[in-house]
N, C-alpha and C positions, 0 to 999 in steps of 0.2 A: 718189619724186617726187610721186606722186599721193596720198600719205598714206592708203594703204589698209591699213596695219598688216600687211603680208605676205600680203594676200588672194590676189594672183595667184600667189605662190609656193606657197601651200597648195593652190590649185585645180590648178596644174600637177602637184604631187605626187600628188593624188588621181587625176588623169587617167591617170597612168602605171599605176596599179593597176586602173583601170576596164576596161582591155583584157582583163584576166583574169577580171573579175566577170561573172556571168550578166547578160544584157541587162535582165531585170526588176529587178535590184538596183542598177543604176548611178545612177538618180536618187536613191535613198536614200543611197548612199555619200557623195554631196556634202553632204546634210544632216548626216550623221553626222560628217563631217570638220569641219564648222563649228559643231557643237553645243557648248554650255557645260554642258548637263545632258542625260543620256540615262537614261531610265527604261525598264526591260524587265521584262515579266511573261512567264514561261515555265512552263507546267504540265507539260511533257512531257520536255524535254531541257535540258541545261546551255546557257545562252545562248551564241551563237556567239562573242562577243568574249571569252569565258572558257574556251573549249574547248581542250584539248590537240590537237596535230596528229593523234595516233592516234585520239582520240575523234571529231574532225571527219571523218576518213577513214572510220571505221566507220559513221557516220551517213549520209554522202553515198554510200557504196557499198551501202547497204541495198537489197535486192530487185533489184539490177541496173537500176534506173530510169535511171541515167546510165551512158553507156559509160565506159571506163577513162580516156580522154582528158578528157572533160568533168568527171568526178569529180575528177581530179587538178587541173584548172584551178580548180575550185570550192574545193578544199582550200587551194591556194596563195592564192587571193583572200581566203579567210577568215582565214588567218594574217596576211596583209598588213594587213587591216582592224584587227587587234588593236593595231597600232602607235598607233592613236588614243588608247589608254589609257596609253601610255608617252611621249608627246610632252612637250616642256617645259611646256606649259600644258594638261594633259589636262582633259577634261570630268569633272564629277561623274557617276559611273555607279552607279545603284542598280538592283539586280536582285532581283526577287521570284521565287522558284522554289518549286514544289510539293514537298512532302516526298518524293513518289514519284520525283522526278528523282534524288535521292540514293540510292535503293534499286534502281533499274532497271538491269539489266545491259546495257551497251552494249559489244560487242566481247568482253571477257573480264574476269574479276576483277582481273587484273594491270593492265589498262588502266584499270579503275575506281579502283584505288589511286592511279595516276598522276594521274587527273583530280581526285580528291578533294584530293590534295596541292597541285595547282595552285589549287584553290578556296581552300584554307586560306592559301596564300601571298598571293593577290591580295586576299582579304578583310581582310588586315591592313594594306592600304594606305589612307591617309587619304581618298583620292578615290574609293574603291570600297566599296560596301556591298552585302552579300548577306543577304537576309532570307528565311527559310523559312516557307512557309505550311503549318502542320502538318495532318496528316490529321484531327485533332480539330476543325478548322474546319468540316468537313462541306461542304455545298453553299455556294458563294460566287459572287460576281460574275465571277470569272475563268474559270469552267468553260466559257464559250463560246469560249475560245481565247486564244492568245498575241498580244501586241502590243508595239510599241515606241513611245515618245514621245521626240522630240528637240527641244530648245529652244536657240535661239541668241540672239544680240544682237537680231536683227530678224525672227525667224521661230519658229514652233512647228509641228511636223509629226508625223505618225504613220505607222507601217508596219504593215500587216496582211497575213497570208498564209495560204494553205491549200494543199492538195495540188495544186491546179490553177494558181493564180496568186498574185501579190503585188500589193499596192496601196499607193501612197503618197498620203496625205491631208493637205492643209493647210487645209481648210475649217474656219473657226473653230468652228462649232457641233459638227462631228464630233469635232474635237480636244478640245473642252471636255467632251464626253460621255465620251471615253476617259480624260481626266484624272479625272473623277468616279469612273469604274470603278476606275482605279488606286488612288485614295484608299480606296475601299471594300475592295479586296483587301489593301492595306497595313494596314488596320485589323485584319485577321485574322492578319497575320504575326507571328512571334516577333520579339523585339528583335534588334539586330545581335549582341549578346553571346550571347544564347540560341541564335541561329542558328549562330554559330561553334561552339558546343559540339555542336550537332546534326551539323554537317559533320564534326567530329572523330570523333564516335561512329560515323558512317557509314563513315569512312575506316578505323577500327579493325575494323569488321565485315567489310570486304572483305579485310583482311589475315589473317583467321583461316581 
């Protein structure tokens, strides 16, 4: 009736999963749900929206920093957030990952095989692109840490985090600076086809 193109339904759907998300992540989830383009740079881990449940659990249980209940809630929240990539009109999702992400053991070799197979499956979808920044790139603009950019019909925002806190930014100058950093990193990355081959090679390595 209000010609909102399903906005209220989408917001209600996201609010259901917000209860299980960490407090510091809830503002970002709303941006994520409404984005038409999500760009993620991750130098250390597989991006959360592409993680298997086992990989996510291994990451969230590291070092016992979260108690069992909080870790499980975070795993459930992360898995629910992945639905944004399989909805009827999903955003374009572009992930830049460091080559080391494909080589680093998280959990066990068997878990890594499962995770690499997941990456190969999603990388073949038309709205998902995974590009690898090779070790040969040396020092580059992304070494200062991971970040996410989300762009919608009427907004552009960024997400930054570290071991102590997360921050959602929508200030124009700050977002523009991160977009420039994103383009600099992407300039060092392999093409989508080359990256697919690197992921396949890494998957074979974990199977031996």
